[in-house]
Backbone as a chain_set.jsonl record, in Angstrom:
{"seq": "MSDVPADLKYSSDHEWVRMQDDGSAVIGITDHAQGALGDLVFIEAPEAGSVFASGDAFGVVESVKAASDVLCPFGGEVLGVNSALDDTPELVNTDPYGDGWLIRMQPGDVAELDGLMDAAAYEQFLEKEA", "coords": {"N": [[0.844, -1.189, 0.0], [0.487, 2.228, -0.759], [2.155, 5.075, 0.677], [0.348, 7.655, 2.205], [0.374, 10.633, 3.327], [-1.45, 12.37, 5.864], [-1.519, 15.152, 6.055], [-1.449, 16.406, 3.615], [-2.675, 17.54, 0.353], [-4.172, 16.092, -2.579], [-3.991, 15.339, -6.092], [-5.914, 14.004, -8.86], [-4.13, 13.208, -10.686], [-1.99, 12.262, -9.378], [-0.278, 14.028, -8.02], [1.028, 15.691, -5.145], [0.27, 18.224, -2.678], [1.569, 20.551, -0.469], [0.682, 22.979, 1.674], [2.227, 26.033, 2.608], [3.227, 28.203, 5.341], [3.501, 30.775, 4.373], [1.671, 31.014, 2.336], [2.42, 29.931, -0.044], [2.866, 26.908, -2.021], [4.169, 23.637, -1.872], [4.973, 21.169, -4.231], [4.841, 17.808, -5.344], [5.33, 14.427, -6.606], [3.272, 11.621, -5.842], [3.815, 8.85, -3.553], [2.653, 6.586, -4.621], [2.736, 7.221, -7.381], [5.543, 7.455, -7.88], [6.276, 4.859, -7.336], [4.933, 3.434, -9.323], [6.23, 4.405, -11.57], [8.878, 3.578, -11.241], [12.49, 3.361, -10.928], [13.711, 6.568, -10.898], [15.45, 8.562, -13.261], [15.863, 11.035, -14.352], [14.802, 14.395, -13.975], [12.83, 16.882, -15.282], [12.393, 20.203, -14.762], [10.556, 23.309, -14.389], [11.511, 26.786, -14.961], [12.028, 29.156, -12.327], [9.575, 31.65, -11.897], [8.055, 30.957, -14.061], [4.732, 30.611, -15.314], [1.799, 28.763, -14.845], [-1.29, 27.172, -15.781], [-3.983, 25.445, -14.138], [-3.732, 21.992, -14.573], [-1.863, 22.151, -16.602], [1.167, 20.83, -17.993], [4.014, 20.919, -16.095], [6.485, 19.841, -15.88], [8.686, 16.997, -16.386], [9.072, 13.632, -15.449], [11.441, 11.148, -15.685], [11.903, 7.7, -15.905], [13.47, 4.449, -15.641], [11.602, 2.981, -16.932], [9.682, 4.687, -18.245], [8.681, 7.959, -19.473], [7.008, 10.664, -17.95], [4.598, 13.241, -17.867], [4.357, 15.873, -15.445], [1.719, 17.339, -13.844], [0.181, 20.531, -13.187], [-1.535, 21.0, -10.209], [-3.04, 23.191, -9.671], [-3.426, 26.589, -10.785], [-0.751, 29.016, -11.142], [2.298, 30.739, -10.135], [5.642, 29.667, -10.505], [7.823, 29.55, -7.853], [10.175, 28.416, -7.014], [12.474, 25.686, -7.582], [13.403, 22.275, -6.917], [16.567, 21.956, -6.831], [18.291, 19.953, -6.049], [17.454, 17.654, -7.248], [18.562, 17.627, -9.744], [21.044, 16.34, -9.698], [20.456, 14.113, -8.168], [17.975, 12.505, -8.881], [16.735, 10.309, -7.851], [15.888, 10.869, -5.301], [13.19, 11.384, -5.349], [12.15, 8.834, -5.445], [13.067, 7.719, -3.013], [12.248, 9.493, -1.004], [9.558, 10.769, -1.439], [7.787, 12.657, -0.3], [9.331, 14.384, 1.098], [12.53, 15.225, 0.815], [12.305, 14.79, -1.902], [10.633, 16.609, -3.172], [9.243, 18.625, -5.873], [8.575, 21.307, -7.028], [8.001, 24.729, -5.874], [5.19, 26.727, -5.621], [3.273, 29.753, -6.095], [-0.039, 29.974, -5.537], [-2.445, 31.063, -7.93], [-5.197, 31.357, -7.651], [-6.569, 30.592, -4.797], [-8.896, 29.196, -4.366], [-8.925, 27.123, -6.174], [-7.584, 25.108, -4.904], [-9.452, 23.87, -3.376], [-10.539, 21.888, -4.895], [-8.913, 19.728, -4.694], [-8.063, 16.46, -3.362], [-8.377, 15.16, -0.004], [-6.379, 13.108, 2.216], [-7.85, 10.741, 2.836], [-9.773, 10.651, 0.773], [-8.054, 10.437, -1.414], [-6.896, 7.931, -0.929], [-9.164, 6.308, -1.284], [-9.58, 6.852, -3.982], [-7.289, 5.658, -5.082], [-7.845, 2.981, -4.496], [-10.09, 2.508, -6.119], [-8.937, 2.861, -8.583], [-7.214, 0.759, -8.803]], "CA": [[0.0, 0.0, 0.0], [1.245, 3.476, -0.861], [2.153, 6.02, 1.786], [-0.5, 8.806, 1.915], [0.353, 11.493, 4.515], [-2.738, 13.015, 6.114], [-1.448, 16.617, 6.048], [-1.3, 16.885, 2.237], [-3.786, 17.459, -0.596], [-3.78, 15.224, -3.686], [-4.711, 15.468, -7.361], [-6.207, 12.724, -9.51], [-2.961, 12.901, -11.52], [-0.985, 11.74, -8.445], [0.597, 15.038, -7.431], [0.651, 16.105, -3.793], [0.431, 19.651, -2.401], [1.728, 20.913, 0.945], [0.597, 24.429, 1.842], [3.224, 26.623, 3.485], [2.71, 29.3, 6.146], [3.525, 32.03, 3.606], [0.664, 30.962, 1.289], [2.921, 29.18, -1.196], [2.602, 25.475, -1.944], [5.197, 22.732, -2.381], [4.321, 20.143, -5.033], [5.645, 16.666, -5.743], [4.509, 13.292, -7.029], [2.968, 10.754, -4.712], [4.499, 7.576, -3.396], [2.037, 5.695, -5.612], [3.253, 7.579, -8.712], [6.957, 7.081, -8.023], [6.341, 3.403, -7.356], [4.486, 2.984, -10.642], [7.244, 4.786, -12.554], [10.135, 2.858, -11.029], [13.674, 4.164, -10.6], [13.8, 7.806, -11.676], [16.798, 8.85, -13.748], [15.955, 12.43, -14.79], [13.655, 15.258, -13.683], [12.825, 18.164, -15.995], [11.594, 21.145, -13.982], [10.452, 24.625, -15.01], [12.281, 27.893, -14.389], [11.318, 30.042, -11.412], [8.933, 32.731, -12.627], [7.122, 30.395, -15.037], [3.333, 30.63, -14.886], [1.046, 27.637, -15.393], [-2.698, 27.017, -15.417], [-4.33, 24.132, -13.602], [-3.727, 20.938, -15.576], [-0.715, 22.284, -17.496], [2.376, 20.068, -17.67], [5.1, 21.817, -15.674], [7.755, 19.123, -15.886], [8.692, 15.592, -16.803], [9.879, 12.693, -14.673], [11.83, 10.01, -16.515], [12.392, 6.537, -15.175], [13.989, 3.41, -16.516], [10.449, 2.428, -17.633], [8.893, 5.616, -19.051], [8.684, 9.387, -19.136], [5.649, 11.067, -17.633], [4.411, 14.653, -17.531], [3.856, 16.223, -14.126], [0.719, 18.359, -14.105], [-0.114, 21.501, -12.126], [-2.827, 20.754, -9.568], [-3.71, 24.499, -9.619], [-2.669, 27.588, -11.527], [0.064, 29.92, -10.352], [3.669, 31.044, -10.549], [6.703, 28.874, -9.88], [8.72, 30.351, -7.009], [11.456, 27.731, -6.89], [12.525, 24.265, -7.942], [14.303, 21.481, -6.09], [17.775, 21.762, -7.635], [18.957, 18.711, -5.638], [17.028, 16.582, -8.144], [19.424, 17.636, -10.933], [22.083, 15.323, -9.521], [19.95, 12.928, -7.466], [16.53, 12.366, -9.113], [16.206, 9.18, -7.073], [15.268, 11.367, -4.07], [11.747, 11.243, -5.511], [11.847, 7.446, -5.089], [13.37, 7.397, -1.621], [11.592, 10.42, -0.075], [8.697, 11.57, -2.307], [7.096, 13.729, 0.419], [10.323, 15.197, 1.8], [13.602, 15.741, -0.042], [11.976, 14.567, -3.306], [9.663, 17.579, -3.701], [9.614, 19.098, -7.209], [8.547, 22.77, -7.174], [7.214, 25.552, -4.948], [4.39, 27.663, -6.412], [2.319, 30.681, -5.481], [-1.321, 29.777, -6.214], [-3.103, 32.246, -8.47], [-6.543, 31.384, -7.082], [-6.548, 29.557, -3.759], [-10.132, 28.406, -4.443], [-8.635, 25.915, -6.943], [-7.099, 24.083, -3.98], [-10.612, 23.166, -2.823], [-10.837, 20.76, -5.756], [-7.983, 18.628, -4.425], [-8.523, 15.454, -2.411], [-7.633, 14.932, 1.226], [-5.736, 11.79, 2.219], [-8.853, 9.667, 2.798], [-10.351, 10.613, -0.573], [-7.032, 9.928, -2.326], [-6.792, 6.484, -0.71], [-10.326, 5.71, -1.967], [-9.298, 6.986, -5.406], [-6.312, 4.626, -5.428], [-8.511, 1.676, -4.445], [-10.936, 2.401, -7.301], [-8.062, 2.825, -9.761], [-6.458, -0.506, -8.804]], "C": [[0.886, 1.248, 0.0], [1.107, 4.317, 0.402], [1.335, 7.242, 1.37], [-0.573, 9.682, 3.17], [-0.947, 12.291, 4.642], [-2.703, 14.532, 5.971], [-1.341, 17.226, 4.647], [-2.627, 16.842, 1.493], [-3.269, 16.717, -1.822], [-4.615, 15.507, -4.926], [-4.977, 14.077, -7.922], [-5.09, 12.315, -10.467], [-1.761, 12.477, -10.681], [0.102, 12.749, -8.085], [0.101, 15.312, -6.01], [0.977, 17.58, -3.623], [0.532, 19.84, -0.896], [1.71, 22.439, 1.032], [1.618, 24.89, 2.883], [2.606, 27.799, 4.236], [2.644, 30.614, 5.377], [2.511, 32.049, 2.46], [1.131, 30.258, 0.029], [2.611, 27.696, -0.988], [3.765, 24.707, -2.55], [4.46, 21.581, -3.063], [5.324, 19.025, -5.359], [4.746, 15.582, -6.299], [4.378, 12.324, -5.859], [3.828, 9.497, -4.692], [3.953, 6.57, -4.409], [2.627, 5.953, -7.003], [4.707, 7.159, -8.879], [7.118, 5.573, -8.07], [5.951, 2.836, -8.706], [5.531, 3.28, -11.715], [8.507, 3.947, -12.446], [11.273, 3.835, -10.771], [13.788, 5.381, -11.512], [15.251, 8.113, -12.024], [16.973, 10.303, -14.17], [14.661, 13.153, -14.435], [13.829, 16.546, -14.481], [11.873, 19.086, -15.254], [11.559, 22.502, -14.687], [11.395, 25.636, -14.355], [11.415, 28.628, -13.369], [10.778, 31.217, -12.217], [7.975, 32.241, -13.7], [5.713, 30.401, -14.449], [2.59, 29.51, -15.61], [-0.407, 27.713, -14.944], [-2.901, 25.617, -14.839], [-4.398, 23.119, -14.737], [-2.591, 21.02, -16.579], [0.414, 21.355, -17.051], [3.468, 21.062, -17.293], [6.458, 21.143, -15.693], [7.57, 17.698, -16.352], [9.551, 14.805, -15.823], [10.153, 11.492, -15.571], [12.381, 8.905, -15.631], [12.993, 5.556, -16.169], [12.866, 2.808, -17.358], [9.832, 3.393, -18.641], [9.174, 7.054, -18.65], [7.237, 9.805, -18.932], [5.605, 12.548, -17.315], [3.957, 14.781, -16.082], [2.955, 17.435, -14.334], [0.486, 19.264, -12.904], [-1.475, 21.187, -11.515], [-3.657, 22.03, -9.407], [-2.85, 25.471, -10.416], [-1.849, 28.469, -10.599], [1.449, 30.097, -10.931], [4.668, 30.191, -9.784], [7.642, 29.809, -9.131], [10.107, 29.729, -6.913], [11.337, 26.278, -7.293], [13.542, 23.566, -7.048], [15.541, 21.13, -6.922], [18.548, 20.499, -7.242], [18.606, 17.56, -6.581], [17.84, 16.548, -9.435], [20.453, 16.513, -10.867], [21.571, 14.037, -8.894], [18.421, 12.799, -7.65], [15.9, 11.238, -8.296], [15.653, 9.613, -5.711], [13.75, 11.269, -4.144], [11.318, 9.823, -5.156], [12.004, 7.193, -3.597], [12.624, 8.27, -0.619], [10.632, 11.341, -0.835], [8.021, 12.751, -1.616], [8.047, 14.649, 1.184], [11.314, 15.787, 0.828], [13.309, 15.583, -1.534], [10.911, 15.496, -3.862], [10.163, 18.139, -5.037], [9.695, 20.619, -7.311], [7.782, 23.413, -6.025], [6.516, 26.608, -5.794], [3.594, 28.604, -5.525], [0.994, 30.494, -6.215], [-1.899, 31.098, -6.714], [-4.477, 32.445, -7.863], [-6.625, 30.255, -6.067], [-7.806, 28.703, -3.766], [-9.909, 27.125, -5.248], [-8.163, 24.774, -6.043], [-8.244, 23.276, -3.377], [-10.981, 21.943, -3.646], [-9.923, 19.564, -5.545], [-8.544, 17.692, -3.361], [-7.718, 15.498, -1.116], [-7.108, 13.498, 1.194], [-6.751, 10.652, 2.106], [-9.458, 9.529, 1.408], [-9.339, 10.068, -1.572], [-6.853, 8.421, -2.159], [-7.949, 5.75, -1.376], [-10.123, 5.747, -3.481], [-8.325, 5.903, -5.869], [-6.965, 3.234, -5.448], [-9.372, 1.457, -5.683], [-10.118, 2.242, -8.567], [-7.359, 1.481, -9.913], [-7.142, -1.599, -9.622]], "O": [[1.908, 1.298, 0.684], [0.091, 4.276, 1.095], [1.583, 7.814, 0.309], [-1.473, 9.505, 3.992], [-1.471, 12.816, 3.659], [-3.751, 15.149, 5.784], [-1.16, 18.436, 4.514], [-3.58, 16.199, 1.933], [-2.066, 16.709, -2.082], [-5.789, 15.866, -4.832], [-4.349, 13.099, -7.515], [-5.101, 11.205, -10.999], [-0.651, 12.345, -11.197], [1.257, 12.38, -7.873], [-1.087, 15.181, -5.715], [1.836, 18.125, -4.317], [-0.31, 19.355, -0.14], [2.612, 23.108, 0.527], [1.839, 24.229, 3.897], [1.578, 28.332, 3.818], [1.823, 31.476, 5.693], [2.488, 33.005, 1.685], [0.332, 30.01, -0.874], [2.155, 27.285, 0.08], [4.283, 25.072, -3.606], [3.459, 21.08, -2.551], [6.5, 19.283, -5.615], [3.541, 15.784, -6.449], [5.26, 12.228, -5.006], [4.473, 9.139, -5.678], [4.713, 5.792, -4.987], [2.976, 5.013, -7.717], [5.071, 6.574, -9.898], [7.995, 5.06, -8.765], [6.556, 1.876, -9.184], [5.7, 2.504, -12.655], [9.137, 3.64, -13.458], [11.042, 4.997, -10.436], [13.939, 5.254, -12.727], [16.154, 7.949, -11.205], [18.102, 10.765, -14.332], [13.569, 12.603, -14.574], [14.854, 17.219, -14.369], [10.684, 18.791, -15.13], [12.439, 22.806, -15.493], [11.997, 25.357, -13.319], [10.198, 28.711, -13.534], [11.451, 31.719, -13.116], [7.163, 33.019, -14.202], [5.527, 30.22, -13.246], [2.73, 29.33, -16.82], [-0.717, 28.243, -13.877], [-2.076, 24.725, -15.038], [-5.053, 23.364, -15.751], [-2.364, 20.073, -17.332], [0.591, 21.124, -15.855], [3.808, 21.944, -18.081], [7.481, 21.81, -15.538], [6.465, 17.255, -16.666], [10.623, 15.256, -15.419], [9.237, 10.896, -16.139], [13.201, 9.134, -14.742], [13.02, 5.801, -17.375], [13.135, 2.19, -18.388], [9.493, 2.995, -19.756], [9.814, 7.327, -17.634], [6.346, 9.356, -19.653], [6.456, 13.062, -16.589], [3.263, 13.91, -15.557], [3.368, 18.434, -14.924], [0.579, 18.831, -11.755], [-2.47, 21.115, -12.236], [-4.833, 21.967, -9.051], [-1.681, 25.198, -10.687], [-2.191, 28.654, -9.431], [1.742, 29.674, -12.049], [4.555, 30.015, -8.571], [8.189, 30.748, -9.709], [11.099, 30.439, -6.749], [10.244, 25.713, -7.339], [14.436, 24.205, -6.493], [15.553, 20.123, -7.631], [19.376, 20.021, -8.018], [19.368, 16.6, -6.702], [17.814, 15.547, -10.15], [20.7, 15.823, -11.857], [22.179, 12.98, -9.065], [17.665, 12.964, -6.692], [14.689, 11.216, -8.077], [15.014, 8.811, -5.029], [13.089, 11.092, -3.12], [10.228, 9.629, -4.619], [11.168, 6.528, -2.986], [12.385, 7.837, 0.508], [10.848, 12.552, -0.883], [7.712, 13.748, -2.268], [7.604, 15.59, 1.843], [11.0, 16.728, 0.1], [14.0, 16.186, -2.356], [10.337, 15.212, -4.913], [11.365, 18.13, -5.304], [10.748, 21.166, -7.64], [7.029, 22.757, -5.305], [7.154, 27.3, -6.587], [3.285, 28.3, -4.373], [0.903, 30.819, -7.399], [-1.852, 32.115, -6.022], [-4.88, 33.575, -7.59], [-6.738, 29.087, -6.441], [-7.797, 27.595, -3.23], [-10.617, 26.14, -5.04], [-8.327, 23.604, -6.387], [-8.049, 22.148, -2.924], [-11.666, 21.049, -3.149], [-10.127, 18.508, -6.144], [-9.393, 18.083, -2.56], [-6.532, 15.829, -1.121], [-7.371, 12.761, 0.244], [-6.53, 9.7, 1.358], [-9.637, 8.414, 0.917], [-9.707, 9.322, -2.48], [-6.676, 7.709, -3.148], [-7.75, 4.689, -1.968], [-10.453, 4.789, -4.179], [-8.518, 5.301, -6.925], [-6.666, 2.416, -6.318], [-9.392, 0.359, -6.241], [-10.541, 1.575, -9.512], [-6.957, 1.105, -11.014], [-6.627, -2.713, -9.716]]}, "num_chains": 1, "name": "protein.A"}
């Protein structure tokens, strides 16, 4: 069973969102997603200052199995990227909710966050998808 921390929000595309005290949000891919992809070998991330709409592809994660787009769970501006993934993309495999985060964004419309799932809803989503 995949790890699903209770303090995060989740998208149906298997991204997680952790809200920060300053109103920004850290985004990554879920434990379920990294497990399905396998060993990651490359992460393509956007530049800080890039602006994306909800559902836009903001990056790519490549594994030994496949390459997959990572989608924005809400619209906003990229404030920063996890540069540690340039040299160690496997952090997404070993610590998807910690050191394996992908980007930090400033939401354009915080109401979009209401459309994300809580941990219980995401676990139900995973069960239905299985």
